[in-house]
KOLTOR-529789 format. One record per atom (N, C-alpha, C): residue number from 1; residue in three letters; x, y, z. Coordinates in pm, 1 decimal, decimal comma, padded with zeros to 6 digits. Atoms other than C-alpha are relative to their C-alpha. Layout:
// KOLTOR-529789
SITE  num  residu         x         y         z
SITE  NUM     ALA         X         Y         Z
...
***
This chain:
// KOLTOR-529789
SITE  num  residu         x         y         z
SITE    1     HIS  -00113,2   00031,5  -00115,6
SITE    1     HIS  -01650,5  -00851,2   01912,0
SITE    1     HIS   00112,1   00068,1  -00095,3
SITE    2     VAL  -00095,1  -00039,2   00073,2
SITE    2     VAL  -01355,4  -00637,3   01807,9
SITE    2     VAL   00164,0  -00053,5   00062,7
SITE    3     GLN  -00107,9   00051,9  -00050,3
SITE    3     GLN  -01022,4  -00741,8   01814,9
SITE    3     GLN   00083,0   00034,8  -00084,0
SITE    4     SER  -00071,3  -00112,5   00055,3
SITE    4     SER  -00700,6  -00535,1   01776,9
SITE    4     SER   00027,6  -00022,0  -00169,4
SITE    5     ILE  -00034,1   00036,7   00144,2
SITE    5     ILE  -00570,0  -00557,5   01408,5
SITE    5     ILE   00119,2   00054,7   00026,5
SITE    6     ASN  -00092,2  -00011,5   00018,9
SITE    6     ASN  -00229,6  -00540,6   01335,6
SITE    6     ASN   00071,5   00053,5  -00137,4
SITE    7     THR  -00028,3  -00028,8   00165,4
SITE    7     THR   00018,3  -00402,3   01041,7
SITE    7     THR  -00034,2  -00079,3  -00110,1
SITE    8     TYR   00018,2   00140,0   00051,1
SITE    8     TYR   00000,5  -00748,0   00883,7
SITE    8     TYR  -00118,9   00029,2  -00059,0
SITE    9     GLN   00133,6  -00018,9   00059,0
SITE    9     GLN  -00388,1  -00696,7   00848,3
SITE    9     GLN  -00049,9   00105,7  -00033,6
SITE   10     PHE   00022,1  -00136,0   00067,9
SITE   10     PHE  -00414,2  -00319,8   00788,4
SITE   10     PHE   00075,8   00008,5  -00149,1
SITE   11     PHE  -00029,8  -00058,2   00119,4
SITE   11     PHE  -00175,9  -00280,2   00505,0
SITE   11     PHE  -00054,1  -00050,9  -00121,6
SITE   12     PRO   00130,5   00037,0   00122,9
SITE   12     PRO  -00382,1  -00472,6   00263,7
SITE   12     PRO  -00138,6   00006,2  -00010,7
SITE   13     VAL   00155,5  -00078,1   00037,1
SITE   13     VAL  -00694,4  -00289,6   00322,0
SITE   13     VAL   00055,1   00134,2  -00098,2
SITE   14     LEU  -00032,5  -00130,7   00086,2
SITE   14     LEU  -00524,2   00037,5   00213,7
SITE   14     LEU   00046,0  -00040,6  -00157,1
SITE   15     GLY   00006,2   00020,9   00147,5
SITE   15     GLY  -00407,8  -00131,8  -00124,1
SITE   15     GLY  -00145,3  -00042,3  -00072,1
SITE   16     LEU   00123,7  -00021,7   00027,9
SITE   16     LEU  -00775,5  -00223,2  -00159,3
SITE   16     LEU  -00093,7   00103,9  -00059,5
SITE   17     LEU   00022,1  -00123,1  -00015,7
SITE   17     LEU  -00856,3   00080,6  -00085,3
SITE   17     LEU   00006,0   00129,6  -00133,0
SITE   18     GLY  -00019,8  -00111,1   00123,6
SITE   18     GLY  -00693,1   00259,9  -00319,2
SITE   18     GLY  -00016,9  -00040,1  -00122,4
SITE   19     PHE   00026,2   00089,7   00158,0
SITE   19     PHE  -00734,6   00034,8  -00629,8
SITE   19     PHE  -00163,1   00021,2  -00011,6
SITE   20     SER   00126,2  -00071,6   00024,8
SITE   20     SER  -01093,1   00067,0  -00573,9
SITE   20     SER  -00051,3   00174,5  -00002,0
SITE   21     ILE   00044,4  -00132,0   00035,8
SITE   21     ILE  -01101,2   00446,4  -00578,3
SITE   21     ILE   00045,3   00002,1  -00152,5
SITE   22     MET  -00057,8  -00012,8   00170,9
SITE   22     MET  -00871,6   00435,7  -00889,2
SITE   22     MET  -00126,3  -00056,3  -00096,0
SITE   23     TRP   00145,8  -00022,0   00085,4
SITE   23     TRP  -01159,5   00242,9  -01049,7
SITE   23     TRP  -00089,5   00030,4   00003,5
SITE   24     SER   00099,0  -00127,3  -00040,0
SITE   24     SER  -01405,5   00457,1  -00897,4
SITE   24     SER   00027,8   00048,9  -00124,0
SITE   25     HIS  -00045,9  -00123,9   00042,4
SITE   25     HIS  -01214,3   00708,7  -01101,1
SITE   25     HIS   00012,8  -00040,0  -00183,9
SITE   26     TYR   00074,2   00069,8   00119,4
SITE   26     TYR  -01210,9   00450,4  -01438,3
SITE   26     TYR  -00110,0   00026,5  -00040,4
SITE   27     MET   00169,7   00018,7   00028,8
SITE   27     MET  -01581,9   00407,8  -01438,3
SITE   27     MET  -00073,3   00161,3   00030,4
SITE   28     THR   00036,3  -00162,3   00029,8
SITE   28     THR  -01636,4   00779,2  -01376,2
SITE   28     THR   00021,3   00007,4  -00151,9
SITE   29     GLY  -00080,6  -00025,1   00169,3
SITE   29     GLY  -01430,2   00873,3  -01689,7
SITE   29     GLY  -00017,8  -00108,3  -00074,6
SITE   30     GLU   00152,1   00037,4   00113,3
SITE   30     GLU  -01658,2   00636,3  -01870,3
SITE   30     GLU  -00085,3   00018,7   00013,5
SITE   31     MET   00139,5  -00051,5   00024,4
SITE   31     MET  -01964,6   00727,5  -01799,3
SITE   31     MET  -00015,8   00147,9  -00039,2
SITE   32     LYS  -00008,1  -00139,3   00004,2
SITE   32     LYS  -01847,2   01104,6  -01780,4
SITE   32     LYS   00035,5  -00054,5  -00196,0
SITE   33     ARG  -00053,6  -00026,5   00134,1
SITE   33     ARG  -01699,0   01022,9  -02180,8
SITE   33     ARG  -00173,1  -00044,0  -00082,8
SITE   34     ILE   00079,4   00069,3   00044,2
SITE   34     ILE  -02043,8   00801,3  -02242,5
SITE   34     ILE  -00119,2   00149,4  -00020,5
SITE   35     PHE   00094,2  -00064,8  -00018,9
SITE   35     PHE  -02301,5   01033,7  -02100,3
SITE   35     PHE  -00012,6   00150,2   00016,6
SITE   36     LEU  -00047,4  -00203,1   00045,3
SITE   36     LEU  -02099,4   01384,3  -02149,5
SITE   36     LEU  -00045,1   00066,3   00112,8
SITE   37     MET   00049,8  -00086,5  -00124,2
SITE   37     MET  -02174,7   01426,6  -01787,5
SITE   37     MET   00063,5   00141,0   00050,6
SITE   38     ALA  -00026,5  -00124,7  -00015,3
SITE   38     ALA  -02060,5   01734,5  -01598,6
SITE   38     ALA   00169,1  -00016,9   00025,3
SITE   39     ASP  -00163,2  -00062,2  -00024,1
SITE   39     ASP  -01688,2   01872,5  -01501,4
SITE   39     ASP   00024,0  -00069,0   00139,6
SITE   40     LEU  -00028,0   00044,8  -00164,4
SITE   40     LEU  -01590,0   01611,2  -01186,4
SITE   40     LEU   00094,2   00018,9   00004,4
SITE   41     THR  -00162,4  -00002,2  -00072,2
SITE   41     THR  -01239,9   01761,8  -01146,2
SITE   41     THR   00049,5   00009,4   00168,4
SITE   42     LYS   00049,2  -00010,3  -00170,8
SITE   42     LYS  -01365,1   01843,3  -00756,5
SITE   42     LYS   00007,4  -00156,1   00055,3
SITE   43     TYR  -00028,5   00107,0  -00055,5
SITE   43     TYR  -01403,3   01463,4  -00736,6
SITE   43     TYR   00133,0  -00062,6   00000,0
SITE   44     PHE  -00114,3   00087,4   00036,2
SITE   44     PHE  -01121,5   01327,6  -00906,5
SITE   44     PHE   00135,1   00061,3   00086,5
SITE   45     ARG  -00123,3  -00075,7  -00053,3
SITE   45     ARG  -00858,5   01586,5  -00743,2
SITE   45     ARG  -00028,6  -00044,8   00216,5
SITE   46     ILE   00028,7   00047,9  -00156,7
SITE   46     ILE  -01020,1   01469,1  -00369,6
SITE   46     ILE   00077,5  -00142,0  -00009,2
SITE   47     THR  -00029,7   00180,8  -00000,6
SITE   47     THR  -01033,2   01111,2  -00433,6
SITE   47     THR   00158,1  -00040,6  -00063,8
SITE   48     GLY  -00144,1  -00001,4   00032,5
SITE   48     GLY  -00671,2   01170,6  -00593,0
SITE   48     GLY   00080,9  -00041,2   00111,4
SITE   49     TYR  -00085,0  -00052,5  -00172,9
SITE   49     TYR  -00512,7   01272,4  -00243,4
SITE   49     TYR  -00043,6  -00155,0   00054,3
SITE   50     VAL   00040,0   00119,5  -00089,0
SITE   50     VAL  -00685,9   00937,0  -00101,5
SITE   50     VAL   00037,6  -00101,5  -00042,7
SITE   51     VAL  -00073,1   00096,9   00094,8
SITE   51     VAL  -00570,6   00728,4  -00326,9
SITE   51     VAL   00171,0   00009,7   00000,2
SITE   52     LEU  -00146,1  -00031,4  -00019,8
SITE   52     LEU  -00217,7   00881,1  -00298,9
SITE   52     LEU   00064,8  -00045,9   00114,2
SITE   53     LEU  -00006,6   00062,5  -00098,4
SITE   53     LEU  -00220,4   00829,7   00032,8
SITE   53     LEU  -00020,1  -00130,3   00045,6
SITE   54     ALA   00031,3   00161,5  -00018,7
SITE   54     ALA  -00346,6   00471,6   00043,4
SITE   54     ALA   00118,5  -00057,3  -00097,2
SITE   55     ILE  -00136,5   00082,6   00021,7
SITE   55     ILE  -00048,4   00340,6  -00206,4
SITE   55     ILE   00114,3   00047,1   00006,9
SITE   56     VAL  -00151,8  -00030,0  -00047,0
SITE   56     VAL   00215,9   00508,7  -00078,9
SITE   56     VAL  -00010,1  -00086,9   00153,0
SITE   57     LEU   00021,7   00055,2  -00155,1
SITE   57     LEU   00093,2   00387,1   00295,6
SITE   57     LEU  -00034,9  -00175,9  -00013,2
SITE   58     HIS  -00007,4   00142,0   00023,4
SITE   58     HIS   00029,7   00048,3   00143,9
SITE   58     HIS   00115,6  -00092,7   00050,2
SITE   59     PRO  -00156,9   00083,0  -00014,4
SITE   59     PRO   00379,8  -00083,2   00075,9
SITE   59     PRO   00076,6   00058,6   00111,0
SITE   60     GLY  -00097,2  -00016,3  -00141,2
SITE   60     GLY   00523,8   00138,1   00354,4
SITE   60     GLY  -00007,7  -00017,0   00133,9
SITE   61     LEU  -00007,5   00044,2  -00131,9
SITE   61     LEU   00369,4   00044,0   00618,7
SITE   61     LEU   00052,3  -00172,5   00030,6
SITE   62     LEU  -00060,4   00117,0   00004,5
SITE   62     LEU   00452,1  -00328,7   00506,1
SITE   62     LEU   00182,6  -00025,5   00040,4
SITE   63     ILE  -00161,1  -00039,2  -00062,6
SITE   63     ILE   00833,5  -00200,4   00486,2
SITE   63     ILE   00063,8   00012,0   00111,0
SITE   64     TYR  -00018,8  -00034,2  -00182,0
SITE   64     TYR   00830,1  -00053,8   00803,0
SITE   64     TYR  -00032,3  -00135,7   00089,4
SITE   65     LYS   00019,6   00164,4  -00089,3
SITE   65     LYS   00696,3  -00391,8   00970,8
SITE   65     LYS   00109,5  -00077,2  -00034,1
SITE   66     ARG  -00090,1   00063,2   00053,3
SITE   66     ARG   00938,5  -00598,5   00741,8
SITE   66     ARG   00094,8   00005,4   00106,2
SITE   67     PHE  -00125,2  -00082,9  -00008,2
SITE   67     PHE   01197,6  -00384,5   00865,9
SITE   67     PHE  -00014,8  -00043,0   00166,9
SITE   68     ARG  -00008,2  -00021,5  -00138,8
SITE   68     ARG   01126,1  -00360,2   01229,9
SITE   68     ARG  -00014,4  -00163,9   00043,8
SITE   69     ASP  -00011,2   00098,8   00014,4
SITE   69     ASP   01049,3  -00727,0   01207,5
SITE   69     ASP   00110,5  -00073,1   00002,3
SITE   70     GLY  -00187,7   00044,0   00040,2
SITE   70     GLY   01453,5  -00781,0   01149,2
SITE   70     GLY   00010,1  -00072,5  -00120,6
SITE   71     TYR  -00049,4   00042,2   00137,9
SITE   71     TYR   01374,0  -00861,5   00755,5
SITE   71     TYR   00051,7   00047,5  -00087,3
SITE   72     GLY  -00069,8  -00165,4   00071,7
SITE   72     GLY   01564,3  -00555,4   00651,1
SITE   72     GLY  -00087,1   00024,5  -00106,3
SITE   73     LEU   00022,2  -00039,4   00071,2
SITE   73     LEU   01497,0  -00390,4   00318,2
SITE   73     LEU  -00072,2  -00067,2  -00085,4
SITE   74     PRO   00023,4   00073,6   00137,8
SITE   74     PRO   01285,1  -00466,7  -00009,3
SITE   74     PRO   00138,3  -00002,5  -00105,8
SITE   75     PRO   00124,4   00128,9   00110,6
SITE   75     PRO   01286,3  -00676,9  -00240,8
SITE   75     PRO   00039,2  -00091,9   00134,5
SITE   76     VAL  -00092,5   00195,5  -00102,2
SITE   76     VAL   01498,8  -00971,5   00058,3
SITE   76     VAL  -00139,4  -00008,8   00112,4
SITE   77     SER   00111,5   00057,5  -00086,5
SITE   77     SER   01178,1  -00856,4   00286,9
SITE   77     SER  -00129,8  -00035,4  -00072,9
SITE   78     TYR   00125,5   00046,9   00092,4
SITE   78     TYR   00923,4  -00928,6   00042,0
SITE   78     TYR   00011,2  -00123,0  -00033,4
SITE   79     GLU  -00023,1   00149,1   00068,9
SITE   79     GLU   01061,5  -01225,5  -00105,4
SITE   79     GLU  -00027,2  -00124,4   00180,6
SITE   80     THR   00003,6   00085,0  -00168,7
SITE   80     THR   01033,1  -01377,2   00298,5
SITE   80     THR  -00122,0   00028,4  -00011,3
SITE   81     TYR   00194,7  -00027,6  -00026,4
SITE   81     TYR   00651,1  -01237,2   00297,3
SITE   81     TYR  -00014,1  -00097,1  -00056,5
SITE   82     VAL   00124,7   00126,0   00079,1
SITE   82     VAL   00521,6  -01442,0  -00016,8
SITE   82     VAL   00101,9  -00114,3  -00012,0
SITE   83     ALA  -00020,9   00079,2   00097,8
SITE   83     ALA   00587,7  -01738,9  -00176,1
SITE   83     ALA   00134,0  -00001,4  -00063,7
SITE   84     PRO  -00114,0  -00015,2   00086,7
SITE   84     PRO   00927,5  -01748,6  -00315,0
SITE   84     PRO   00010,9   00024,6  -00172,8
SITE   85     SER   00040,1  -00009,7   00157,9
SITE   85     SER   00746,1  -01825,7  -00680,5
SITE   85     SER  -00049,2   00089,8  -00012,7
SITE   86     MET   00095,4  -00158,7   00015,0
SITE   86     MET   00544,1  -01520,9  -00590,0
SITE   86     MET   00056,8   00115,1   00011,1
SITE   87     ALA  -00128,5  -00123,6  -00025,2
SITE   87     ALA   00849,3  -01288,0  -00534,2
SITE   87     ALA  -00036,2   00087,5  -00123,1
SITE   88     TRP  -00000,4  -00056,3   00115,1
SITE   88     TRP   00800,8  -01154,2  -00895,1
SITE   88     TRP  -00110,4   00113,8  -00008,0
SITE   89     ILE   00117,2  -00097,4   00011,3
SITE   89     ILE   00459,0  -01021,2  -00828,5
SITE   89     ILE   00004,4   00117,1   00133,8
SITE   90     THR   00015,5  -00089,6  -00080,0
SITE   90     THR   00535,8  -00803,9  -00538,6
SITE   90     THR   00128,9   00106,2  -00099,7
SITE   91     LEU  -00049,7  -00110,9   00049,8
SITE   91     LEU   00799,0  -00641,1  -00761,0
SITE   91     LEU  -00059,9   00045,7  -00170,4
SITE   92     LEU   00156,0  -00093,5   00108,2
SITE   92     LEU   00475,3  -00590,5  -01028,9
SITE   92     LEU  -00072,7   00109,4   00071,8
SITE   93     GLY   00028,0  -00115,6  -00062,1
SITE   93     GLY   00352,1  -00391,9  -00757,4
SITE   93     GLY   00089,7   00147,9   00059,5
SITE   94     SER  -00081,5  -00094,5  -00064,5
SITE   94     SER   00639,8  -00218,1  -00662,0
SITE   94     SER   00024,5   00088,8  -00184,1
SITE   95     VAL  -00000,6  -00063,8   00153,4
SITE   95     VAL   00658,8  -00118,2  -01061,4
SITE   95     VAL  -00097,0   00111,1  -00031,2
SITE   96     SER   00146,5  -00070,0   00008,7
SITE   96     SER   00316,7   00020,3  -01046,3
SITE   96     SER   00034,3   00104,7   00105,0
SITE   97     LEU  -00061,4  -00149,9  -00097,3
SITE   97     LEU   00401,3   00259,5  -00749,7
SITE   97     LEU   00055,7   00060,1  -00036,3
SITE   98     PHE  -00041,4  -00100,9   00020,8
SITE   98     PHE   00612,2   00404,0  -00903,1
SITE   98     PHE  -00073,9   00086,6  -00162,0
SITE   99     ILE   00072,2  -00080,9   00139,7
SITE   99     ILE   00410,2   00451,5  -01272,6
SITE   99     ILE  -00066,5   00078,1   00095,0
SITE  100     PHE   00081,4  -00087,9  -00056,3
SITE  100     PHE   00146,1   00587,1  -01038,1
SITE  100     PHE   00050,8   00132,3   00060,7
SITE  101     LEU  -00042,9  -00092,5  -00042,4
SITE  101     LEU   00377,6   00815,5  -00874,2
SITE  101     LEU   00033,7   00103,5  -00059,1
SITE  102     ALA  -00030,1  -00073,8   00150,6
SITE  102     ALA   00499,1   00959,5  -01223,5
SITE  102     ALA  -00107,2   00056,6   00010,3
SITE  103     TYR   00190,0  -00044,0   00022,8
SITE  103     TYR   00110,3   01007,2  -01263,0
SITE  103     TYR   00002,6   00108,0   00029,6
SITE  104     GLU   00079,7  -00143,5  -00054,4
SITE  104     GLU   00106,3   01265,1  -01033,9
SITE  104     GLU   00060,7   00106,9  -00013,4
SITE  105     LEU  -00023,4  -00177,7   00070,3
SITE  105     LEU   00370,5   01510,1  -01197,7
SITE  105     LEU  -00086,9   00002,7  -00125,3
SITE  106     ASN   00086,5  -00063,4   00077,2
SITE  106     ASN   00080,0   01539,6  -01420,6
SITE  106     ASN   00000,6   00150,0  -00036,6
SITE  107     ARG   00024,5  -00139,2  -00014,2
SITE  107     ARG   00024,6   01888,0  -01312,7
SITE  107     ARG   00157,0   00099,0  -00069,6
SITE  108     PHE  -00131,5  -00076,0   00071,1
SITE  108     PHE   00393,5   01978,7  -01472,8
SITE  108     PHE   00001,6  -00030,7  -00133,6
SITE  109     PHE  -00050,2   00042,1   00096,5
SITE  109     PHE   00402,6   01766,1  -01749,5
SITE  109     PHE  -00132,0  -00037,8  -00073,9
SITE  110     ALA   00141,4   00048,1   00063,9
SITE  110     ALA   00000,6   01665,1  -01905,2
SITE  110     ALA   00069,0   00091,1  -00139,6
SITE  111     LYS   00077,9  -00044,7   00118,9
SITE  111     LYS   00052,4   01874,7  -02190,8
SITE  111     LYS   00164,7  -00027,0  -00111,4
SITE  112     LYS  -00121,7   00107,6   00048,5
SITE  112     LYS   00409,5   01718,4  -02304,6
SITE  112     LYS  -00100,9  -00110,6  -00104,7
SITE  113     PRO   00019,1   00108,9   00122,2
SITE  113     PRO   00408,8   01517,7  -02636,5
SITE  113     PRO   00037,8  -00152,8   00055,3
SITE  114     TRP  -00033,9   00159,2  -00030,5
SITE  114     TRP   00535,6   01185,3  -02419,7
SITE  114     TRP  -00079,5   00000,3   00073,4
SITE  115     TRP   00111,9  -00011,8  -00075,3
SITE  115     TRP   00270,8   01233,2  -02181,4
SITE  115     TRP  -00089,6  -00073,4  -00007,6
SITE  116     VAL   00062,5   00071,2   00083,8
SITE  116     VAL   00063,7   01038,9  -02350,1
SITE  116     VAL   00031,2  -00172,9   00055,3
SITE  117     TYR  -00074,6   00086,8  -00014,7
SITE  117     TYR   00285,9   00727,3  -02271,5
SITE  117     TYR   00013,3  -00030,1   00168,3
SITE  118     VAL  -00003,3   00009,8  -00170,3
SITE  118     VAL   00287,7   00776,3  -01881,4
SITE  118     VAL  -00153,3  -00066,4   00016,2
SITE  119     VAL   00160,3   00029,3  -00040,0
SITE  119     VAL  -00090,4   00753,4  -01879,3
SITE  119     VAL  -00011,1  -00138,2  -00027,8
SITE  120     THR   00033,7   00127,9   00040,2
SITE  120     THR  -00102,4   00449,4  -02089,7
SITE  120     THR   00108,9  -00121,5   00105,4
SITE  121     ALA  -00073,1   00010,5  -00097,1
SITE  121     ALA   00182,9   00307,9  -01828,7
SITE  121     ALA  -00115,6  -00010,1   00081,3
SITE  122     GLY   00054,3   00032,4  -00101,9
SITE  122     GLY  -00054,7   00358,0  -01604,4
SITE  122     GLY  -00124,1  -00058,6  -00019,1
SITE  123     ASP   00073,5   00153,6   00015,2
SITE  123     ASP  -00343,4   00151,7  -01742,6
SITE  123     ASP   00109,2  -00103,8   00018,5
SITE  124     PHE  -00066,4   00167,3  -00021,4
SITE  124     PHE  -00129,5  -00156,7  -01786,3
SITE  124     PHE   00050,5  -00010,6   00151,9
SITE  125     ALA  -00046,8   00067,9  -00125,2
SITE  125     ALA  -00006,7  -00056,8  -01404,0
SITE  125     ALA  -00114,1  -00058,2   00080,7
SITE  126     MET   00143,4   00027,1  -00086,1
SITE  126     MET  -00442,9  -00093,6  -01275,9
SITE  126     MET   00046,7  -00156,3  -00065,0
SITE  127     LEU  -00033,6   00149,8   00008,9
SITE  127     LEU  -00394,2  -00405,0  -01472,2
SITE  127     LEU   00068,6  -00097,1   00041,9
SITE  128     ALA  -00125,2   00116,8  -00035,2
SITE  128     ALA  -00100,0  -00547,7  -01323,5
SITE  128     ALA  -00015,9   00031,8   00171,9
SITE  129     ILE   00029,4  -00011,1  -00235,8
SITE  129     ILE  -00210,0  -00414,6  -00908,1
SITE  129     ILE  -00138,0  -00123,4  -00073,5
SITE  130     PHE   00142,6   00062,4  -00004,4
SITE  130     PHE  -00560,1  -00581,4  -01031,0
SITE  130     PHE   00050,8  -00180,6   00025,8
SITE  131     TYR  -00100,1   00118,8  -00039,4
SITE  131     TYR  -00320,1  -00907,9  -01083,5
SITE  131     TYR   00061,3  -00017,1   00115,2
SITE  132     HIS  -00036,9   00044,8  -00137,0
SITE  132     HIS  -00140,2  -00839,4  -00800,3
SITE  132     HIS  -00059,4  -00049,1   00139,8
SITE  133     GLY   00129,6  -00016,8  -00154,6
SITE  133     GLY  -00425,1  -00796,7  -00515,9
SITE  133     GLY  -00014,8  -00171,4  -00105,0
SITE  134     LEU   00072,4   00140,7   00044,5
SITE  134     LEU  -00553,2  -01151,8  -00718,4
SITE  134     LEU   00088,9  -00121,0   00025,6
SITE  135     ARG  -00081,3   00060,5   00024,1
SITE  135     ARG  -00259,9  -01305,9  -00678,8
SITE  135     ARG   00051,5  -00029,5   00215,2
SITE  136     LEU  -00022,0  -00013,1  -00173,5
SITE  136     LEU  -00155,3  -01194,9  -00307,8
SITE  136     LEU  -00028,9   00035,4   00083,3
SITE  137     GLY   00046,5  -00096,6  -00061,1
SITE  137     GLY  -00424,9  -01024,4  -00164,2
SITE  137     GLY  -00080,4  -00097,5   00085,0
SITE  138     SER   00052,6   00112,2  -00081,2
SITE  138     SER  -00549,9  -01235,0   00139,4
SITE  138     SER  -00143,9  -00018,4   00000,0
SITE  139     GLN   00160,1  -00015,6   00037,2
SITE  139     GLN  -00886,4  -01096,6   00106,8
SITE  139     GLN  -00082,4  -00021,2  -00085,0
SITE  140     LEU   00047,7   00047,2   00101,5
SITE  140     LEU  -00936,0  -01222,1  -00189,2
SITE  140     LEU   00035,1  -00087,1  -00064,3
SITE  141     GLN  -00002,5   00159,7   00061,7
SITE  141     GLN  -00833,7  -01539,1  -00181,5
SITE  141     GLN  -00126,7  -00097,5  -00011,2
SITE  142     GLY   00147,0   00050,8  -00015,5
SITE  142     GLY  -01206,7  -01642,9  -00127,8
SITE  142     GLY  -00110,6   00082,3   00074,5
SITE  143     GLY   00129,2  -00046,4  -00040,9
SITE  143     GLY  -01549,4  -01514,5   00010,3
SITE  143     GLY  -00002,0   00096,9  -00161,6
SITE  144     TRP   00122,4  -00105,9   00103,0
SITE  144     TRP  -01794,9  -01235,9  -00153,5
SITE  144     TRP   00139,9   00071,9  -00052,3
SITE  145     PHE  -00101,2  -00058,8   00026,8
SITE  145     PHE  -01471,6  -01010,2  -00202,7
SITE  145     PHE   00104,1   00019,4  -00153,5
SITE  146     ARG  -00072,0   00082,3   00116,8
SITE  146     ARG  -01283,2  -01219,2  -00475,3
SITE  146     ARG  -00124,6  -00014,6  -00092,1
SITE  147     SER   00061,5  -00029,6   00153,9
SITE  147     SER  -01607,2  -01201,0  -00684,7
SITE  147     SER   00016,1   00144,6  -00014,9
SITE  148     VAL  -00042,3  -00135,4   00065,1
SITE  148     VAL  -01594,1  -00811,4  -00671,4
SITE  148     VAL   00115,1   00017,9  -00008,5
SITE  149     TRP  -00157,2  -00045,6   00052,3
SITE  149     TRP  -01212,2  -00797,7  -00722,4
SITE  149     TRP  -00030,4  -00053,9  -00134,2
SITE  150     ILE   00026,7   00060,6   00151,6
SITE  150     ILE  -01365,9  -01010,7  -01057,3
SITE  150     ILE  -00079,3   00111,1  -00055,9
SITE  151     PHE   00097,9  -00082,0   00092,1
SITE  151     PHE  -01627,3  -00756,6  -01144,0
SITE  151     PHE   00122,2   00146,1  -00006,9
SITE  152     TYR  -00114,6  -00106,8   00025,6
SITE  152     TYR  -01330,5  -00504,5  -01085,7
SITE  152     TYR   00039,9  -00028,7  -00140,0
SITE  153     GLY  -00076,2   00061,8   00107,9
SITE  153     GLY  -01147,9  -00656,1  -01314,4
SITE  153     GLY  -00040,0   00073,7  -00139,8
SITE  154     VAL   00083,4   00052,8   00147,4
SITE  154     VAL  -01393,2  -00766,5  -01616,4
SITE  154     VAL  -00011,7   00178,0  -00021,5
SITE  155     THR   00012,5  -00056,2   00008,3
SITE  155     THR  -01492,1  -00426,6  -01573,4
SITE  155     THR   00081,9   00113,6  -00055,5
SITE  156     LEU  -00200,5  -00063,7   00065,2
SITE  156     LEU  -01090,3  -00186,5  -01637,6
SITE  156     LEU  -00045,2  -00086,0  -00073,5
SITE  157     ALA  -00048,1   00055,6   00131,2
SITE  157     ALA  -01067,5  -00445,4  -01898,8
SITE  157     ALA  -00123,8   00043,4  -00119,7
SITE  158     LEU   00055,9  -00084,7   00080,9
SITE  158     LEU  -01350,7  -00341,1  -02078,6
SITE  158     LEU  -00055,9   00221,7  -00052,8
SITE  159     VAL  -00059,3  -00121,1   00026,3
SITE  159     VAL  -01306,3   00010,4  -02002,7
SITE  159     VAL   00079,3   00012,8  -00104,2
SITE  160     LEU  -00115,0  -00049,6   00082,3
SITE  160     LEU  -00970,2   00009,4  -02136,3
SITE  160     LEU  -00003,6  -00049,3  -00129,6
SITE  161     CYS   00011,9   00020,1   00127,6
SITE  161     CYS  -01070,0  -00143,9  -02417,2
SITE  161     CYS  -00077,5   00045,5  -00085,7
SITE  162     HIS   00044,0  -00096,7   00049,9
SITE  162     HIS  -01288,2   00069,5  -02512,3
SITE  162     HIS   00028,0   00140,7  -00000,7
SITE  163     LYS  -00113,3  -00093,4  -00011,8
SITE  163     LYS  -01048,4   00351,1  -02418,9
SITE  163     LYS   00103,5   00012,2  -00140,0
SITE  164     TYR  -00129,3   00027,0   00117,3
SITE  164     TYR  -00800,9   00227,0  -02681,7
SITE  164     TYR  -00073,8  -00038,2  -00130,8
SITE  165     PHE   00048,3   00000,2   00123,3
SITE  165     PHE  -01099,2   00142,8  -02914,1
SITE  165     PHE  -00006,6   00136,9  -00130,7
SITE  166     LEU   00006,7  -00181,7   00019,5
SITE  166     LEU  -01160,7   00549,9  -02928,2
SITE  166     LEU   00119,6   00052,8  -00068,8
SITE  167     LEU  -00109,1  -00046,1   00004,9
SITE  167     LEU  -00836,8   00601,1  -02945,2
SITE  167     LEU   00068,6  -00012,4  -00130,1
SITE  168     TYR  -00012,1   00071,5   00114,5
SITE  168     TYR  -00784,2   00367,1  -03230,3
SITE  168     TYR  -00076,5   00097,2  -00121,8
SITE  169     GLN   00109,8   00025,5   00112,4
SITE  169     GLN  -01064,7   00475,2  -03447,1
SITE  169     GLN   00048,1   00223,0   00037,2
SITE  170     LYS  -00070,5  -00111,8   00013,1
SITE  170     LYS  -00957,0   00875,1  -03359,8
SITE  170     LYS   00124,4   00016,2  -00104,4
SITE  171     TYR  -00087,2  -00032,0   00079,1
SITE  171     TYR  -00621,6   00796,6  -03491,9
SITE  171     TYR   00014,3  -00006,2  -00141,6
SITE  172     ARG   00012,3   00005,1   00155,8
SITE  172     ARG  -00748,4   00615,0  -03823,5
SITE  172     ARG  -00085,7   00119,3  -00046,8
SITE  173     SER   00035,7  -00138,5   00036,1
SITE  173     SER  -00948,4   00935,5  -03851,8
SITE  173     SER   00088,0   00116,3  -00077,9
SITE  174     ASN  -00088,7  -00122,9  -00020,5
SITE  174     ASN  -00663,0   01182,0  -03791,5
SITE  174     ASN   00054,7  -00074,8  -00107,4
SITE  175     ARG  -00103,9   00037,7   00094,8
SITE  175     ARG  -00449,6   00964,7  -04064,7
SITE  175     ARG  -00086,9  -00011,3  -00122,2
SITE  176     ALA   00080,0  -00009,3   00148,7
SITE  176     ALA  -00701,3   00945,0  -04331,0
SITE  176     ALA  -00046,0   00147,4  -00093,7
SITE  177     THR   00010,8  -00131,3   00014,0
SITE  177     THR  -00771,8   01306,9  -04308,3
SITE  177     THR   00134,3   00030,1  -00085,4
SITE  178     ARG  -00163,5  -00080,4   00016,4
SITE  178     ARG  -00375,9   01379,1  -04330,4
SITE  178     ARG   00006,6  -00048,2  -00163,6
SITE  179     GLU  -00025,8   00069,2   00096,7
SITE  179     GLU  -00397,6   01122,1  -04636,1
SITE  179     GLU  -00065,5   00088,7  -00133,4
SITE  180     LEU   00113,3  -00107,7   00084,3
SITE  180     LEU  -00696,5   01366,9  -04823,6
SITE  180     LEU   00087,1   00103,3  -00040,3
SITE  181     ARG  -00048,5  -00118,2   00081,4
SITE  181     ARG  -00474,0   01669,0  -04815,3
SITE  181     ARG   00081,1  -00001,7  -00115,4
***
């Protein structure tokens, strides 16, 4: 039995899709690091476009629909969509979106010494979006997908801990090498 789907029901699916594919990027990157897998550049490029489309349409559709319904533009339209105590979580999503969009500039700035801060901000944005979805996502408030979301969060946290542990080891090794000179 198929029912019509409205914008308010559809826009969250785009957020879930975008996060899920980005999560797969983190998991695939970790497997590549551990198992020294083949080059996955084509996979990341193609799925990256899908992520970009999903993360722009996710808030974009909500903004459009809230405006059409007479609620104005963000942040006011967000505040009337969620409980007032959760309005800051929508801001967390907006900041994360801008971080993800900044990451799209990697083709121009990836070799700059400050780019590492954009990558780190992206890692924190992933954690922020996990929390954003956990608190605001209607599909995540109960049922089987909440368990999947928790799995996403735990595995993402483990991958990020491993990533930063390896970076810390590299930093200590480089520091020890400099001190020996």
